[in-house]
DRENVEXVEX-992033 format. One line per 4 residues: number of its first residue (from 0); for each residue x, y, z of C-alpha. Coordinates in steps of 0.2 Angstrom, whole numbers. Each point is the difference from the previous one (the first is absolute). Layout:
<atoms>
NUM) X/Y/Z ~ ...
</atoms>
This chain:
<atoms>
0) 0/0/0 ~ 7/17/-5 ~ 1/15/11 ~ -14/8/-9
4) -11/-16/4 ~ 3/1/19 ~ -14/6/10 ~ 3/17/8
8) 4/0/19 ~ -16/7/7 ~ 8/6/16 ~ 15/9/-8
12) -11/8/-13 ~ -13/6/12 ~ 13/7/12 ~ 9/9/-15
16) -16/7/-7 ~ -7/6/16 ~ 17/9/4 ~ -1/8/-17
20) -19/5/2 ~ 4/7/18 ~ 15/9/-6 ~ -8/8/-15
24) -15/6/11 ~ 12/6/14 ~ 11/10/-13 ~ -15/7/-9
28) -7/6/17 ~ 17/7/5 ~ 1/10/-16 ~ -18/6/2
32) 3/5/18 ~ 16/10/-6 ~ -9/8/-14 ~ -14/6/12
36) 12/6/13 ~ 10/10/-13 ~ -16/7/-7 ~ -6/6/18
40) 17/6/5 ~ 2/9/-17 ~ -17/9/2 ~ 3/4/18
44) 17/9/-4 ~ -7/11/-14 ~ -10/12/11 ~ 11/14/7
48) -12/10/11 ~ 5/17/7 ~ -8/3/16 ~ 1/18/8
52) 0/1/19 ~ 0/16/11 ~ 5/1/18 ~ -14/0/13
56) 2/11/15 ~ 2/-9/17 ~ 3/16/10 ~ -15/12/1
60) 13/15/-2 ~ 18/3/0 ~ 7/-6/17 ~ 12/11/10
64) 15/-11/5 ~ 11/4/15 ~ 16/0/-11 ~ 9/16/-7
68) -2/4/-18 ~ 19/-1/-1 ~ -3/-19/-1 ~ -4/3/-19
72) 16/9/-3 ~ 10/-14/8 ~ -10/-13/-10 ~ 4/10/-16
76) 18/1/4 ~ 2/-18/3 ~ -10/-4/-16 ~ 11/11/-10
80) 15/-8/8 ~ -6/-18/-3 ~ 1/-3/19 ~ -13/-13/0
84) 3/-7/17 ~ -1/17/8 ~ -15/4/-11 ~ -10/-15/4
88) 4/2/19 ~ -6/18/0 ~ -15/-5/-10 ~ -5/-14/12
92) 1/13/14 ~ -11/12/-9 ~ -13/-14/-4 ~ 0/-5/19
96) -4/18/4 ~ -14/0/-13 ~ -8/-16/7 ~ 2/7/18
100) -7/17/-3 ~ -14/-4/-12 ~ -7/-14/11 ~ -2/14/13
104) -13/9/-11 ~ -18/-6/-1 ~ -4/-7/-17 ~ 17/-6/-4
108) -1/-17/8 ~ 4/-9/-17 ~ 17/8/-1 ~ 10/-11/12
112) -5/-16/-10 ~ 4/8/-16 ~ 17/4/6 ~ 4/-18/6
116) 15/-4/-10 ~ -1/-18/4 ~ -15/-1/-11 ~ 1/15/-12
120) 12/11/-10 ~ 0/19/3 ~ 4/12/-14 ~ 7/15/8
124) 0/16/-10 ~ 6/18/3 ~ 5/15/-10 ~ 19/3/0
128) 13/7/-11 ~ 14/-9/-10 ~ 18/4/0 ~ -3/13/-13
132) -14/9/10 ~ -14/-7/-11 ~ -16/-3/9 ~ -5/-19/0
136) -13/-11/7 ~ 11/-13/9 ~ -6/-18/4 ~ 7/-15/10
140) -9/-17/4 ~ 1/-6/18 ~ -3/-17/5 ~ 6/-14/12
144) 7/-11/-14 ~ 17/4/-6 ~ 2/7/-18 ~ 13/8/-11
148) 3/19/4 ~ -11/12/-8 ~ -10/-15/-7 ~ -17/7/-5
152) -8/-17/-4 ~ -13/-9/11 ~ -1/-19/4 ~ -17/-4/-7
156) -10/13/11 ~ -19/-1/-2 ~ -15/-10/6 ~ -3/-5/18
160) 18/-5/2 ~ 7/17/1 ~ -2/18/-6 ~ 10/15/-5
164) -2/15/12 ~ 5/17/-6 ~ 7/13/12 ~ 3/18/-6
168) 10/11/12 ~ -1/19/-1 ~ 6/15/9 ~ -18/7/0
172) -17/-6/4 ~ -5/6/-18 ~ 12/-12/-8 ~ -9/-11/-12
176) 5/-14/-12 ~ -11/-8/-14 ~ 6/-17/-7 ~ -6/-12/-13
180) 6/-18/-2 ~ -3/-8/-17 ~ 3/-19/1 ~ 3/-11/-15
184) -1/-19/4 ~ 15/-10/-4 ~ 2/-19/-3 ~ 9/-11/12
188) 17/-3/-8 ~ -1/-19/5 ~ -16/-1/-11 ~ 8/9/-14
192) 14/-13/0 ~ -11/-15/0 ~ -2/-2/-19 ~ 19/-2/-2
196) 1/-11/15 ~ -14/-11/-6 ~ 8/-1/-17 ~ 16/-7/8
200) -10/-13/9 ~ -11/-5/-15 ~ 13/-11/-10 ~ 6/-11/14
204) -18/-1/7 ~ -8/-6/-16 ~ 14/-12/-3 ~ -2/-7/17
208) -19/-1/-2 ~ 3/-10/-16 ~ 13/-11/8 ~ -11/-4/15
212) -16/-2/-11 ~ 10/-7/-14 ~ 33/370/107 ~ 5/1/20
216) 17/4/8 ~ 4/-5/18 ~ -6/15/11 ~ 6/-2/18
220) -9/6/15 ~ 2/18/5 ~ 12/2/14 ~ -9/-1/17
224) -15/-7/-8 ~ -7/-18/0 ~ -2/-7/-17 ~ -18/-3/-6
228) -7/-18/2 ~ -2/-12/-13 ~ -17/-4/-8 ~ -4/-17/-7
232) -14/-6/-11 ~ -3/-19/-1 ~ -9/-9/-14 ~ -3/-18/-5
236) 4/-6/-18 ~ -10/-15/-6 ~ 10/-7/-14 ~ -10/-12/-10
240) 13/-13/-6 ~ 14/-9/10 ~ 10/-1/-16 ~ 0/16/-10
244) 10/14/-7 ~ -6/16/9 ~ 2/18/-6 ~ -1/12/14
248) -4/18/-4 ~ -1/12/14 ~ 0/19/3 ~ 3/8/17
252) -1/18/6 ~ 3/9/17 ~ 2/18/5 ~ 17/7/2
256) 5/5/17 ~ -3/18/4 ~ 19/3/3 ~ 4/-8/-16
260) -12/11/-10 ~ 7/16/9 ~ 17/-5/-6 ~ -6/-2/-17
264) -9/17/1 ~ 16/9/6 ~ 10/-8/-14 ~ -13/5/-13
268) 0/18/6 ~ 19/1/0 ~ 0/-7/-17 ~ -13/12/-7
272) 9/15/7 ~ 16/-5/-8 ~ -6/-6/-17 ~ -17/5/-5
276) -4/17/9 ~ 17/7/5 ~ -5/18/-5 ~ -18/-1/5
280) -1/6/18 ~ -19/-3/2 ~ 2/-18/-7 ~ 14/-3/12
284) -10/6/14 ~ -15/-11/-5 ~ 12/-15/0 ~ 5/4/17
288) -18/2/6 ~ -5/-17/-7 ~ 16/-8/7 ~ -6/5/17
292) -18/-3/0 ~ -4/-15/-11 ~ 9/-13/11 ~ -13/5/14
296) -14/-6/-11 ~ 6/-18/1 ~ -3/-1/18 ~ -18/7/0
300) -14/-13/3 ~ -6/2/-17 ~ 16/-8/-6 ~ 6/-11/15
304) -15/-7/8 ~ -4/-18/-2 ~ -16/4/-10 ~ 9/13/-11
308) -5/1/-18 ~ 13/4/-13 ~ -11/12/-10 ~ -4/10/16
312) 19/1/4 ~ 4/6/-18 ~ -14/13/2 ~ 9/7/16
316) 16/2/-9 ~ -9/8/-14 ~ -7/13/12 ~ 17/5/7
320) 8/0/-17 ~ -14/11/-8 ~ -1/12/15 ~ 19/3/0
324) 1/2/-19 ~ -14/13/1 ~ 8/9/15 ~ 17/1/-9
328) -8/7/-16 ~ -10/12/10 ~ 16/7/9 ~ 12/0/-14
332) 3/16/-11 ~ -15/9/7 ~ -12/-15/-3 ~ 4/2/-19
336) 15/-12/-3 ~ 8/-1/-17 ~ -2/-14/-11 ~ 18/-6/4
340) -4/1/19 ~ -17/-9/-2 ~ 9/-14/-10 ~ 13/-2/13
344) -14/-1/14 ~ -9/-13/-11 ~ 16/-10/-2 ~ 2/-1/19
348) -18/-5/2 ~ 1/-13/-13 ~ 16/-8/8 ~ -8/-1/17
352) -16/-7/-6 ~ 10/-14/-9 ~ 9/-3/17 ~ -17/-2/8
356) -6/-11/-13 ~ 16/-11/0 ~ 9/3/16 ~ -13/-2/14
360) -1/-19/-3 ~ 11/-14/-6 ~ -6/-12/-12 ~ 8/-16/-7
364) -6/-14/-11 ~ 5/-18/-1 ~ -1/-13/-14 ~ 8/-17/2
368) -4/-18/-4 ~ 3/-14/11 ~ -4/-18/2 ~ -12/-8/12
372) 4/-19/0 ~ -1/-13/13 ~ 16/-10/6 ~ 4/-14/-12
376) -2/-18/7 ~ 3/-10/-16 ~ 13/1/-14 ~ 3/-12/-14
380) 16/-7/-4 ~ 10/-13/-9 ~ 17/-8/0 ~ 11/-15/-2
384) 6/-13/13 ~ 10/-15/2 ~ -9/-16/6 ~ 11/-5/15
388) -10/-16/3 ~ -14/-10/-8 ~ -9/-16/1 ~ -12/-7/-14
392) -14/-12/1 ~ 3/-7/-17 ~ 14/1/-12 ~ 0/15/-11
396) -1/-5/-18 ~ -3/6/-18 ~ -2/-10/-17 ~ 13/-2/-13
400) -4/-10/-16 ~ -15/-7/8 ~ 9/-6/16 ~ 0/6/17
404) 16/8/5 ~ 7/7/17 ~ -1/19/1 ~ 8/5/17
408) -6/14/9 ~ 10/16/-3 ~ 8/10/14 ~ -5/17/-6
412) -17/6/5 ~ -9/16/-6 ~ -14/8/11 ~ -14/12/-1
416) -8/5/16 ~ -9/12/11 ~ 8/8/15 ~ -10/4/16
420) 6/14/12 ~ -11/-1/16 ~ 5/17/7 ~ -1/9/-17
424) 12/12/-7 ~ 3/15/-11 ~ 4/-6/-17 ~ 7/17/-5
428) 13/0/14 ~ 17/-3/-6 ~ 4/-8/17 ~ -5/-18/5
432) -8/1/17 ~ 3/-15/13 ~ -19/-4/-1 ~ 1/-3/-18
436) 17/-9/-2 ~ -7/-17/4 ~ -15/-5/-12 ~ -9/-16/-1
440) -4/-5/-18 ~ -11/-12/-9 ~ 0/-3/-19 ~ 5/-13/-13
444) 16/-8/-7 ~ 0/2/-18 ~ 15/-11/-5 ~ 6/-14/0
448) -18/-5/4 ~ -15/10/5 ~ -7/0/18 ~ -4/9/15
452) 14/8/10 ~ 1/10/17 ~ 14/6/11 ~ 8/16/7
456) 7/14/-10 ~ 14/11/9 ~ 2/16/-8 ~ 18/5/-3
460) -4/17/-8 ~ -16/6/-7 ~ -4/-11/-15 ~ 13/-14/4
464) -2/-14/12 ~ 6/-17/6 ~ -13/-13/0 ~ -1/-17/9
468) -15/-12/-1 ~ -8/-15/-6 ~ -10/-6/-15 ~ -10/-14/-8
472) 4/-3/-18 ~ -12/-9/-11 ~ 9/-9/-14 ~ -1/-14/-13
476) 4/-17/9 ~ -1/-18/-1 ~ 6/-15/10 ~ 19/-3/-1
480) -3/-17/-8 ~ -9/8/-15 ~ 15/9/-5 ~ 6/-6/-17
484) -17/-7/-4 ~ -14/6/-11 ~ -14/8/10 ~ -15/-11/2
488) -11/13/-8 ~ 9/12/-12 ~ -13/14/1 ~ 1/0/19
492) 18/-5/4 ~ 4/8/16 ~ -5/-1/18 ~ 2/14/13
496) 17/2/8 ~ 0/11/15 ~ 16/8/6 ~ 2/7/17
500) 14/13/-1 ~ 9/12/11 ~ 8/15/-8 ~ 10/16/3
504) 2/14/-12 ~ -1/18/-5 ~ -16/9/-4 ~ -5/16/-8
508) -14/9/9 ~ -11/14/-9 ~ 0/11/15
</atoms>
């Protein structure tokens, strides 16, 4: 009887057919699932919503703080000198005073929880001057977690886990800041790397499946006088996304101290007398009069009271300027001043009006973009390792000329894996913290055979690590006695050979 006439082996054919049926269905299901996830993830990452957020007041009004306004001068000096340790220490002292004094005022019971640095981050802002004397709105972020000096980023603030508290410090109760936060959601970088990671796994995985299935300068206090107190405004910022790029646009304004305005007025009067109206006695006298009287307006209730209104204060200055101009014109040259004299008087009036418009308050803008992202806990990686020891359940084989031949397990292993850092870390920091240096990982061996792998990854520097661990490798196997023989079933020549392997190697980590 020829081979074609032999009846088929029912058991062998049924097992092989069932393997192929199950593997085909499993592979189709895997591909369908992958296509669905790709479609869902792709759709989810196309939207880039920009959500604006304004700060909500916590304090009912600016709170007087029992700290001297010269604290702002010190904060500015340390900021410009990049003295971060001194800056943060003084900022924490000021925030402690804000918490203490605000809680003593009825209606501000929410301030202490909002300044709890163990739960929240505080954005401290004030008006200062840079090294060139240009007025700026300065900002630092204070928290209990260590971060890089002058780091404006936030560690995933938002939702019930934490919030951003905004504190604006001013030398006057009339100091105000308006801020707008525009958040643009960003993708998790680990998810962004998944397509390439899955592609690296796909080939070995499918192969194994087949085998197994077949303006403001520092004005000091006047000698003998106590400096004025600080005033603080506390607000809450509800950021919508824990992972986003945030653009902060802020505008702040506060009255210039009376002594500072008096210095500016004296400087202007001297400049006018020397340059603009040196030969106009009436105009020079008007400049002197305005120099002496205008600073007094800044201390009147209409300009300095807690409920002072800018337009009413401007009207008070206008009344003084108008009356003194008319008096000067009426007393000069028999109340009939020449055109040149009147032009000189008008020049003085114009310059002092400009001083009132621009010199009674300091204003500054801020426009910056920072990242709000939670600490990273996972990172993808890959690498090569040496199999230090291994044991196999069956001989590893291949076919050559229709005969089973030995195919010894190679000593070099390639890996793709996911690191896990329980404590989390800042992926942008150039330094490897102690908490993130030791990372457990799970993943897969890609060669010499595919299979699950796990172990410990020890970071040497960011991006490069030493790995130790174990793996189960699923390969093509057969009984040792079958080597040199034709496989019983040519279309299903292999059994499963499982290798238990211990390895050590070098790995590359994405972050």
